[in-house]
C-alpha positions as CSV (number, residue, x, y, z in Angstrom):
1,M,0.0,0.0,0.0
2,R,2.9,2.3,0.6
3,F,3.5,2.6,-3.2
4,L,0.1,4.3,-3.5
5,M,1.0,7.1,-1.2
6,I,2.4,10.2,-3.0
7,S,3.3,13.7,-2.0
8,C,1.4,16.8,-3.0
9,K,4.4,17.7,-5.3
10,K,4.0,14.4,-7.2
11,A,0.2,14.8,-7.3
12,G,0.7,18.2,-8.9
13,F,3.0,16.7,-11.5
14,L,0.5,13.9,-12.2
15,L,-2.3,16.4,-12.5
16,S,-0.3,18.2,-15.2
17,K,0.5,14.9,-16.9
18,K,-3.2,13.9,-16.7
19,E,-4.1,16.8,-18.9
20,E,-2.0,15.3,-21.7
21,N,-3.6,11.8,-21.1
22,K,-0.3,10.2,-20.3
23,L,-0.9,8.6,-16.9
24,T,-0.1,5.0,-16.4
25,W,-2.5,2.8,-14.5
26,L,-0.4,3.0,-11.3
27,E,-0.2,6.8,-11.6
28,K,-4.0,7.0,-12.0
29,M,-4.5,5.0,-8.8
30,Q,-1.9,7.1,-6.9
31,L,-3.5,10.3,-8.0
32,K,-7.0,9.1,-7.2
33,G,-6.0,8.0,-3.8
34,H,-4.2,11.3,-3.0
35,I,-7.0,13.5,-4.3
36,T,-9.4,11.5,-2.1
37,I,-7.6,12.5,1.1
38,C,-6.0,15.9,0.1
39,S,-8.4,18.8,-0.1
40,F,-5.7,21.2,-1.4
41,C,-4.8,19.0,-4.3
42,R,-8.5,18.3,-5.0
43,R,-9.0,22.1,-5.2
44,F,-5.9,22.4,-7.5
45,E,-7.4,19.8,-9.8
46,E,-10.7,21.8,-10.0
47,Q,-8.8,25.0,-10.7
48,T,-6.6,23.6,-13.4
49,G,-9.6,21.9,-15.0
50,W,-11.4,25.2,-15.1
51,I,-8.4,27.0,-16.6
52,I,-7.9,24.4,-19.3
53,L,-11.6,24.4,-20.2
54,N,-11.6,28.2,-20.6
55,A,-8.3,28.2,-22.4
56,K,-9.7,25.9,-25.0
57,H,-12.4,28.5,-25.7
58,A,-10.0,31.5,-25.7
59,H,-9.3,31.1,-29.4
60,T,-12.8,32.1,-30.3
61,H,-12.0,35.6,-29.0
62,S,-8.7,35.9,-31.0
63,E,-10.4,38.2,-33.5
64,A,-11.4,40.7,-30.9
65,T,-9.9,44.2,-31.4
66,L,-9.9,47.3,-29.3
67,P,-11.8,50.4,-30.6
68,E,-9.5,53.0,-32.1
69,E,-10.3,55.5,-29.4
70,V,-9.0,53.0,-26.7
71,K,-5.9,52.2,-28.8
72,T,-5.1,55.9,-29.1
73,R,-5.6,56.5,-25.4
74,L,-3.3,53.6,-24.5
75,Q,-0.6,54.8,-26.9
76,N,-0.8,58.2,-25.4
77,L,-0.4,56.8,-21.9
78,L,2.6,54.7,-23.0
79,T,4.4,57.6,-24.6
80,D,3.8,60.1,-21.7
């Protein structure tokens, strides 16, 4: 059973690796066991999931532009 216990540092690494779908069976079990008992890592998993979900939709806003008035005002602020 000792091989299933992992640190928060390793759990964080596995959560990152999970996003790439590259976890082994053992890593999945280790992460699941750790997330079950560690509220901090469980919260981190929720937050990273939210970030990734929203990052996938960010490209739909890539065509957004600032109005010319705002651009001019920003340029003036930067040059002053």
